[in-house]
C-alpha positions in Angstrom: 8.6 8.5 25.2 6.5 8.3 21.5 6.4 5.4 20.0 8.8 5.1 16.7 6.7 4.9 13.0 7.2 1.6 12.0 9.2 0.2 8.5 6.7 0.8 5.8 5.6 -2.7 4.3 7.3 -3.3 0.6 3.7 -4.3 -1.0 4.1 -6.0 -4.9 3.9 -3.4 -7.8 0.2 -4.8 -8.6 -2.7 -2.3 -7.6 -0.3 0.1 -6.2 -1.1 3.6 -7.6 0.5 7.4 -8.1 -1.3 10.7 -7.9 -1.8 12.1 -11.1 -0.5 15.4 -9.6 2.8 14.2 -9.2 3.3 13.2 -13.0 1.6 16.5 -13.3 4.6 17.7 -11.9 7.1 16.0 -13.9 5.7 16.7 -17.0 5.7 20.6 -16.2 9.3 20.8 -15.5 9.8 18.8 -18.9 7.8 21.4 -20.6 9.8 24.2 -19.3 13.2 22.0 -20.1 12.4 21.2 -23.7 8.6 22.4 -25.0 5.4 21.5 -24.6 5.9 19.2 -27.1 7.9 16.9 -25.9 6.7 16.7 -22.6 3.2 15.5 -24.7 4.9 13.0 -26.4 6.8 11.8 -23.4 3.0 11.6 -21.8 1.6 9.7 -25.0 4.5 7.0 -25.0 3.7 6.4 -21.2 0.1 6.0 -21.9 -1.0 8.3 -19.6 -4.3 10.1 -20.6 -4.4 13.5 -20.4 -7.9 13.5 -19.1 -6.4 11.4 -16.4 -3.5 13.7 -16.1 -5.5 16.4 -14.9 -8.2 14.7 -13.0 -7.3 16.0 -9.4 -8.1 13.1 -8.3 -6.6 11.1 -11.0 -4.6 7.5 -9.7 -1.9 7.0 -12.4 -0.4 3.0 -12.4 2.1 2.2 -10.9 4.2 0.9 -14.2 3.3 3.4 -16.2 4.4 5.7 -13.6 7.7 4.0 -13.3 7.5 4.2 -17.5 7.5 7.7 -17.6 10.5 8.1 -15.1 12.3 6.1 -17.5 11.5 8.0 -20.5 12.3 11.1 -19.2 15.9 9.7 -18.2 18.2 12.3 -16.5 16.7 15.4 -16.3 19.1 18.6 -15.6 16.9 20.9 -13.3 18.1 24.1 -12.3 18.2 25.7 -8.3 14.7 27.2 -8.2 13.4 23.5 -9.5 14.9 22.0 -6.5 13.8 24.4 -4.1 11.1 22.9 -1.7 7.7 25.6 -0.2 4.7 25.2 1.3 3.0 26.5 -1.9 3.8 24.2 -4.1 3.1 21.6 -2.2 -0.2 23.2 -1.4 -1.1 23.4 -4.8 -0.3 19.9 -6.0 -1.7 18.5 -2.2 -3.2 20.4 0.0 -4.9 18.3 2.1 -2.2 16.0 2.9 0.6 20.1 3.0 -2.0 21.1 5.7 -1.9 18.3 8.0 1.7 17.8 7.4 2.3 21.6 8.1 -0.6 22.2 11.0 0.8 18.7 13.5 1.0 19.0 17.4 4.7 18.3 16.7 7.6 17.6 14.0 7.5 14.0 15.5 3.6 14.0 14.5 4.5 15.7 11.4 6.9 13.2 10.8 4.1 10.2 11.5 1.5 11.7 9.0 4.1 12.1 6.0 4.7 8.2 7.1 0.6 7.1 6.9 -0.3 9.4 4.7 2.0 9.2 1.8 -0.8 7.1 -0.1 -1.7 10.4 -1.0 1.0 11.2 -3.5 2.1 7.4 -4.2 2.8 3.9 -3.4 5.6 3.1 -5.8 8.4 3.3 -3.6 8.7 3.2 0.6 10.4 6.0 2.7 11.6 4.1 5.9 12.0 6.8 9.3 14.3 5.4 11.8 14.2 7.3 15.3 17.5 8.4 17.5 18.5 9.9 20.3 18.9 13.2 18.8 17.4 12.9 15.7 15.9 10.7 12.3 17.3 8.8 10.0 14.9 8.1 6.7 15.7 5.5 4.3 13.9 5.7 0.5 13.9 2.7 -1.4 13.1 3.1 -4.7 11.4 0.4 -7.4 12.3 -0.6 -11.2 15.7 -0.3 -12.4 18.2 2.5 -13.0 16.5 6.1 -11.5 17.3 8.7 -10.8 17.3 9.3 -7.4 15.3 13.2 -7.8 12.3 11.3 -5.8 14.5 10.3 -2.8 15.5 14.1 -3.0 12.1 15.1 -3.2 11.2 13.1 -0.5 14.0 14.6 1.5 13.7 18.1 1.0 9.9 18.1 2.0 11.6 16.6 5.0 13.5 19.2 5.8 11.0 21.4 5.3 9.1 19.9 8.1 11.8 20.4 9.8 13.2 23.9 9.8 8.6 24.8 10.2 8.7 23.3 13.2 11.6 23.6 14.7 13.5 26.7 12.9 16.3 26.7 15.5 16.8 23.5 16.9 16.7 21.1 13.4 19.3 20.8 10.4 20.1 18.3 7.5 23.6 16.5 8.6 24.2 14.7 5.4 22.3 13.6 2.8 23.3 10.4 0.5 22.1 9.7 -3.1 22.6 7.1 -5.0 22.8 7.6 -8.7 24.4 10.6 -10.3 23.9 14.5 -9.7 20.8 16.0 -11.3 21.2 19.2 -11.3 24.8 21.1 -10.3 26.4 20.4 -7.3 26.6 24.3 -6.6 22.2 24.3 -6.2 22.8 21.9 -3.4 25.5 23.8 -1.6 23.1 26.7 -2.0 20.2 25.0 -0.5 21.4 23.2 2.2 23.9 23.6 4.9 25.7 20.0 4.4 27.4 18.2 1.2 24.9 15.9 -0.5 26.8 13.0 -1.9 25.9 11.2 -5.0 27.2 8.1 -5.7 25.8 6.1 -2.3 24.5 3.0 -1.8 21.1 4.1 -0.4 19.2 7.2 -0.3 19.1 8.4 3.2 18.7 11.6 5.2 20.0 12.0 8.4 18.2 15.0 10.4 19.5 16.6 13.1 16.3 17.5 15.2 16.8 16.6 19.4 13.8 19.0 20.4 11.3 16.6 17.6 8.5 16.1 20.8 8.2 19.9 21.7 5.0 21.0 20.9 4.2 23.0 18.1 2.8 26.6 19.4 1.0 27.4 16.2 -1.2 24.4 15.9 -4.8 24.1 15.7 -6.4 20.9 17.2 -9.9 21.5 15.4 -8.2 22.5 12.1 -6.1 19.7 12.3 -8.8 16.7 12.8 -10.4 17.9 10.3 -7.6 17.8 7.9 -6.6 14.6 8.8 -10.6 13.6 8.5 -10.3 14.9 5.5 -6.9 12.9 3.9 -8.0 9.3 5.7 -11.4 9.8 3.4 -9.2 10.6 0.3 -7.5 7.7 1.1 -10.1 5.5 1.1 -10.9 6.9 -2.1 -8.8 4.6 -3.9 -8.2 1.8 -2.0 -8.7 -1.1 -4.4 -11.8 -2.3 -3.8 -11.2 -6.7 -2.7 -11.1 -9.1 -5.9 -13.8 -11.3 -6.6 -11.6 -14.0 -5.5 -11.5 -12.6 -1.9 -14.8 -11.8 -1.8 -15.8 -15.6 -2.7 -13.2 -16.8 -0.2 -15.2 -14.8 2.4 -18.0 -16.3 1.5 -17.5 -19.7 1.2 -15.6 -19.8 4.9 -19.0 -18.4 6.1 -20.9 -21.4 4.3 -18.4 -23.9 5.4 -18.7 -22.4 9.0 -22.3 -22.3 9.2 -23.3 -25.6 8.3 -21.7 -26.8 11.7 -23.7 -24.0 13.5 -27.0 -23.9 14.7 -28.1 -21.3 12.3 -26.8 -23.2 9.1 -28.5 -22.6 5.7 -28.3 -19.1 6.3 -25.9 -18.9 3.3 -28.5 -20.9 1.5 -26.7 -24.4 2.4 -26.9 -26.9 4.2 -24.1 -29.3 4.4 -25.8 -31.6 2.0 -26.2 -29.1 -0.5 -21.6 -28.4 -0.3 -21.0 -29.3 -4.0 -19.5 -27.0 -6.6 -23.5 -26.6 -8.7 -25.7 -26.0 -6.0 -22.5 -23.4 -4.3 -21.9 -22.2 -7.2 -26.1 -21.3 -7.8 -26.0 -19.9 -4.1 -22.9 -17.6 -4.5 -24.7 -15.7 -8.1 -27.5 -15.2 -5.9 -25.4 -13.6 -3.0 -23.1 -10.9 -5.6 -26.2 -10.9 -8.5 -24.2 -12.1 -11.0 -25.1 -14.2 -13.8 -23.0 -17.5 -14.0 -21.0 -16.2 -17.0 -19.9 -13.0 -15.3 -18.6 -14.9 -12.0 -17.1 -17.2 -14.2 -15.5 -14.5 -16.3 -14.0 -12.6 -13.7 -12.3 -15.6 -11.6 -11.0 -15.9 -15.1 -9.8 -12.3 -15.0 -7.9 -13.3 -11.6 -6.4 -16.5 -13.2 -8.4 -18.9 -11.0 -12.0 -20.6 -11.0 -14.5 -21.2 -8.8 -13.9 -25.1 -8.3 -10.3 -24.1 -7.9 -11.5 -20.8 -4.9 -14.0 -23.8 -3.4 -11.6 -26.3 -2.4 -9.2 -23.8 -1.1 -11.8 -22.8 1.2 -12.6 -26.3 1.9 -9.7 -27.0 3.0 -9.2 -23.9 4.8 -12.5 -25.2 6.6 -10.8 -28.4 7.2 -7.6 -26.7 9.1 -9.5 -25.0 11.1 -11.8 -27.3 13.0 -8.9 -29.5 12.9 -6.7 -27.4 14.7 -9.1 -26.1 17.2 -12.1 -28.3 17.7 -13.0 -31.9 19.4 -15.5 -32.3 16.4 -15.1 -35.9 14.9 -13.5 -36.6 12.1 -16.6 -37.9 10.2 -18.4 -34.6 11.4 -16.2 -32.7 9.7 -16.0 -34.6 6.7 -20.2 -34.4 6.8 -20.1 -30.3 7.6 -18.2 -29.5 4.2 -19.7 -32.1 1.7 -18.4 -35.3 1.8 -20.1 -38.8 1.4 -17.8 -40.4 2.8 -14.5 -40.0 5.6 -12.9 -41.6 3.0 -13.5 -39.2 0.3 -12.4 -36.6 2.7 -9.4 -38.0 3.7 -8.1 -38.1 0.4 -8.8 -34.5 -0.7 -7.4 -33.3 2.2 -4.2 -34.8 1.7 -4.3 -33.8 -1.9 -4.4 -30.3 -0.6 -2.2 -30.4 2.6 0.7 -33.2 2.3 -0.9 -35.4 5.2 -3.6 -37.1 6.5 -6.5 -35.3 8.6 -5.3 -37.9 12.1 -2.0 -36.5 11.2 -2.2 -32.7 11.0 -4.8 -32.1 14.0 -1.8 -34.2 16.2 0.6 -31.8 14.6 -1.9 -28.8 15.8 -2.7 -29.8 19.5 0.4 -28.3 21.2 -1.5 -24.9 19.7 -4.2 -22.3 21.4 -7.7 -23.4 20.6 -9.5 -20.8 18.3 -12.6 -22.0 20.1 -14.3 -20.8 22.8 
C-alpha cells in the first residue's frame, strides 16, 4: 500500500514567503468589490510594492501577507469567486497546476499537492491523513482572527483534484471551517453536495475516495517528469540562502575536525593556530569578506564571531568525547587550548559538566567514528 504523506512541520515565520500571485489574486477580488483605489491602498498599507506584486516569480514575506489579510477583513464573495477550476490555477500557477493535473493517480496528485505547496506559499500548514475509504485534510492557519477563506480555497482545490481523477467515485463528505461565513450560505450549497459548516474548531475536509490509487488513464509520464523538474527548480530559486552563522559554523567545524586529522591545515589552520584572531583572519579569506563585512553580517543575525567559534568548539569537543578514545589532553590540544585545565573550564561553562563526566555519560551511545 502506498505510504501516507506525513504531517508537514510547523516552521518559524522568519524566512517564510508567499507567491506574489496569491496576493495578486486577493487584490483583484478586492478591486472587484471596492474598486481599484481601495485595492491599491490595501497593498500600500501592507508594504507590498507594485513591482513585486506583478513579478511572476516574486515572493512576499509572510508577515506582509498576513498584514494584507488583516487589512482586508471579512470579504463577502459571490458564487463565481468561490468556484475553483483549472484555468484559474493554470494562469496563476502553471507549473504547479500542470503537475497536479497530470499525476499517476489521485494519491500521487495529493502527494504533489503537499510536497510542492511552497510554490504558492509557506505560511499556513496543510495536513493530510489517509483513511480506508478516503482522506482527511486539516488546514492550520497562522495569525490571529483570520477568515477561513484560505482553508476553503485549498479544500476546493482538493475537491477539484478528486473530480478530475475520479469523477464517478469521489465525493466531499464534509467541510468544516472556523469563523463566520465569507459568502452567503446558498453559494456553498450550490457548489458542494455536502453541508459546509462554519464556527467549527478546525478547518477540516473529509474526502471519500476509495479508488484514490487507481491509475489515471490520461497520465503522460513524459510531461509529468518535465513538469515536476520545472516545479522543483522553481522551488530551489526561492529557498533561503544559508545564514552567515550557519556557513561559519560549518567551516569552523571542519577546521576543528581537520586539526586532528592527517590533512590538518586544509582550512588554513593548525591546532596551534586556533585562536580568535587567526581564525577570524582565515575565515575572512575563506569567505572573501573583510573583517568589517563579516562582523556586520554576524551582528545582523544577533551573534558574533567569538560566539560562533565557542559554539563550534564546544560542539566538536562533545563529538570527540562521545565517540572516540582520544585523550582529554589531545582534545584540548586539537581545539587550541594551552592546557587541559583551560579546556576543562571552557567545557564546563558551556556544557554544565566536566569533560570526563560528559564522556562517562556518553559511553553507552554508539560511536560516530569508524
